[in-house]
N, C-alpha and C positions, 0 to 999 in steps of 0.2 A: 628703353626702346622696346616697343611692343612686340616687334618681330624678331627678338633676339633668339628665341628657340628655333625658329626656322632658319635663321642665319647660321647658328651653330650646326644644325643638321646639314646645311649646304656646305659649310666649311669642312665638316667631317667627310662628306662625300667627295669633295675635291681632293682632300689629302689622301683618301683611300685610293682614288684613281691614280694620283701621282705615285704613291707607294707601289701600286700594282704595276704601273708601267716600268718603274725602276727595276722591280723584281723580274719582269719579263725581258727587259733589254739586257740585263746583266745576270743571267741565271747562274753563272758560275761564281757568284759572289761567295766569298769565304764566310764561314760562320760568324766571324768577327764583324764584317760589314753588315751582314743580314741582321745580326743582333742589334747593332746600333740603329739601323733603319727601323726595325721592329720596335725597339725601345722608344724612340721618338714618337712614332705613330701611336703606340699604346698609351703613352702619357697624354698626348693631345686628345685622343679618343676618350680616355678616362676622365680628363678634365671636362669634356663635353657632358658626360654623364653626371659628374658632380655638380656642374652648373645647373643642370636640369633638376637635380635633387634639392638644392639649397636655395635656388632663386625663388623669391616670393613676388610674383606679379599676378595680374588678373588672369593670365592664361594658365597659371598653376594653382589657382585657388582651390580647385576641386581635388587636388592630390591629398590623400590621407597619409598618416605616418608610415604605414606599411609600404605604400608606393614610393615615398621619398626614401625609405630605408633601402629598398631594392635598387633604386637608381644610384644611391650613395655607395652601396656595395659594389655595383658594377663599375662605378668610377674609381673607387679605391683599388679594386682588383686590377683594373687597367693600368693605373699608375704604379702599383706595386710590381706587376709583371714588367712594365716598361723600365722602371728603375733597376730591377734585377738584371735585365738584359744589358743595360748600360754599365752597371757596376761590375759585372762579370762578363765582358764581351768575348772573352776567350773560350766560352763554353762550347762544347761540341755541337755539331749539327743535330745529333739525336736529342740532346737536352733541349736545345732551342726548339726543335720540332715538338717536343712534349709541351713546353711552355706555350708555344703558339697554339697548339691543338687544344689545350685546356682553356686558354684564354678565349679562343673562338667558340668553343662549346658553351662556356659560362655566359659570355656576353650575348651569344645567339639566343640562348634560352631566356635571358632577361629581355631581349628584344622581342621575342615571340610573345612573352607575357605582357609586355608593354603594349604591343599591338592589339591584344585582346581587350585592353582597357581604353583604347582610343576608338572613336567612331570613324569608320571609313578609311582607316589608315593601314590597309592590308599590305602596302609596300614595305612598311616597317617590319611586319611579320615575315614577309618574304626574305628581307635582309637577314633577320634572325635565323630563319630556317636554313638559309644558304650558309650562314656562319656555322651552324651546328654540323651540317653535312661536311663542310670543309675541315672543321676541327676533327671530326670523327675519322675522315680519310687520313689526315695527318697522323692522328694517334694510332691508327691501325698499322701504318708503315713508317714509323719515325726514322728508320735506318735507310730509307729509300735514297737518301743523298740530298745534298744541298741544292742541286739543280732541279730535281723533281719538287722539292719543297718550295723553292723559289717560284716555280711555275704554278703550283697549286695556290700558293699564297697570292701571287700576282693576279691570276685569273679571278680568284675570290674577291680580292680587294677592288679590282676594276668593276666587276659586276655589282658588288655591294655599294661601291661609290656611285655608280650610275643609278641604282635603285634609291639611294639616299637623295640624290639630286632630283629624281622624279618625285619622291615623296615631298621634298622641299617645294617643288613647283606645285604639286597637288595642294599642299597646305597654303601656299601663298595665293592660290586661286580658289580656295574653298569658301571664301566669304569672311572667315574669321581670321585667317592668316596665323593661327596659333595652334599649338599642341594643347588639346583640352582633354583631360582624362575624365571619363564618365563616372559619376558617382554611382556606387552599387550598394 
């Protein structure tokens, strides 16, 4: 399917919005429940990055080895962080905050880098920048408590999800309908 890349981006956007709404509706979630929700989301998100790294179709033909490696690393990190959250769900809110903060900064930096490689896809860069800011805020105050963490994560996930859906719409109406990395 030619538009699989835009579909995956749209799916990631919808999942981010759902995750954000859940985090805002139930901000008093325990670290256990938040770890499980985060773990599932991070695994799905990491899977999206991995699919983008290893799928070979005409829309990815311009990706070089370094670009594929970066996408693969982002996917692997997302999956590893997600599995860690599911395997050890009893971790404290502070440890979870650190895991979420590091994950947000790393995937955000990769998102910003990827946006610099794509023509006219500034929304993806904005999602990455937002991820970095949210991650840094979390890392600066990991002991702020589960409620504050849930709100920060919830707001970030909703905004990032909306931006991903906007980027999906932009891609689907760009004429090509695909993510195309510019050769440099």
